[in-house]
C-alpha positions as CSV (number, residue, x, y, z in Angstrom):
1,M,-77.1,-27.8,69.5
2,P,-74.2,-26.0,67.9
3,T,-74.4,-24.6,64.4
4,Y,-71.6,-25.4,62.0
5,E,-70.8,-23.7,58.7
6,H,-69.6,-25.7,55.8
7,L,-68.0,-25.0,52.4
8,C,-67.9,-27.3,49.3
9,Q,-64.5,-27.1,47.7
10,T,-66.0,-28.1,44.3
11,C,-68.9,-25.7,43.8
12,N,-68.2,-23.1,46.6
13,H,-71.6,-23.7,48.1
14,E,-71.8,-22.5,51.8
15,W,-74.4,-23.7,54.3
16,E,-75.1,-24.1,58.0
17,D,-76.0,-27.3,59.8
18,E,-77.0,-28.0,63.4
19,Y,-75.9,-31.2,64.9
20,S,-74.4,-32.7,68.0
21,I,-70.7,-32.2,68.7
22,K,-70.5,-36.0,68.8
23,A,-72.1,-36.5,65.3
24,A,-70.0,-36.8,62.2
25,P,-70.0,-33.7,59.9
26,P,-71.7,-34.1,56.6
27,A,-69.6,-35.8,53.9
28,N,-71.4,-34.7,50.8
29,C,-72.4,-31.2,49.5
30,P,-76.2,-30.7,49.4
31,S,-75.8,-28.8,46.1
32,C,-73.5,-30.9,44.0
33,Q,-73.2,-34.1,46.0
34,A,-69.4,-33.9,45.8
35,N,-67.3,-35.4,48.7
36,T,-65.3,-32.2,49.2
37,V,-66.9,-30.6,52.2
38,Q,-64.9,-28.6,54.7
39,R,-66.2,-27.4,58.0
40,L,-65.4,-23.7,58.5
41,I,-64.1,-22.2,61.8
42,S,-66.3,-19.4,62.9
43,G,-66.6,-17.2,65.9
44,G,-65.9,-13.6,67.0
45,N,-65.6,-11.1,64.2
46,G,-65.3,-13.5,61.3
47,R,-64.5,-16.9,60.1
48,G,-61.7,-18.6,58.4
49,M,-60.4,-22.0,57.2
50,V,-57.4,-23.7,58.7
51,E,-55.6,-25.0,55.6
52,L,-51.9,-25.3,56.1
53,T,-49.3,-25.0,58.8
54,G,-45.5,-25.5,59.0
55,N,-43.7,-26.7,56.0
56,D,-46.9,-27.1,54.0
57,L,-47.6,-23.4,54.4
58,V,-44.1,-22.4,53.4
59,E,-44.2,-24.6,50.3
60,K,-47.6,-23.1,49.3
61,L,-46.4,-19.6,49.8
62,K,-43.3,-20.3,47.6
63,S,-45.4,-21.8,44.8
64,D,-47.8,-18.9,45.0
65,G,-44.9,-16.5,44.8
66,Q,-43.5,-18.3,41.7
67,K,-46.9,-18.2,40.0
68,L,-47.2,-14.5,40.8
69,K,-43.7,-13.9,39.2
70,R,-44.8,-15.8,36.1
71,D,-48.0,-13.8,35.9
72,M,-46.1,-10.6,36.4
73,H,-43.8,-11.2,33.5
74,S,-46.6,-12.3,31.2
75,S,-49.1,-9.5,31.9
76,E,-48.3,-5.8,31.8
77,K,-51.4,-5.1,34.0
78,V,-50.3,-7.4,36.8
79,Y,-46.7,-6.0,36.6
80,S,-48.0,-2.4,36.9
81,N,-50.3,-3.3,39.8
82,L,-47.5,-5.0,41.7
83,L,-45.0,-2.2,41.1
84,G,-47.4,0.7,41.6
85,E,-48.7,3.0,38.8
86,S,-46.3,5.9,39.4
87,K,-43.2,3.7,39.6
88,Y,-44.3,1.8,36.5
89,Q,-44.8,5.0,34.6
90,D,-41.3,6.2,35.6
91,L,-39.8,2.9,34.6
92,Q,-41.5,3.1,31.2
93,K,-40.2,6.6,30.7
94,R,-36.6,5.5,31.4
95,I,-36.9,2.6,29.0
96,D,-38.3,4.9,26.3
97,T,-35.4,7.4,26.9
98,Q,-32.8,4.6,26.7
99,K,-34.3,3.3,23.4
100,R,-34.1,6.9,21.9
101,D,-30.5,7.3,23.1
102,R,-29.4,4.1,21.4
103,R,-30.6,5.3,18.0
């Protein structure tokens, strides 16, 4: 019998089950009993989950990009990590120089 890996989207509990390919996958998580179980795709060097394709994937990437922009503008640490430490330091020096020149 094949072994299938599962992940609960609610509590992130992972487990393996053996059952026939004709049998239905489990519906509830054994840890939290939530009905948010997803069967993982495994094989080869690793495993992954197939989440989105096509327009759904494009929309998800756009929304993730917008969230990252909001985070970047609200957190100096996120901004410096995205920009790179040396470029961020150079930018800060230029801003400080411009502020001094205005006085």
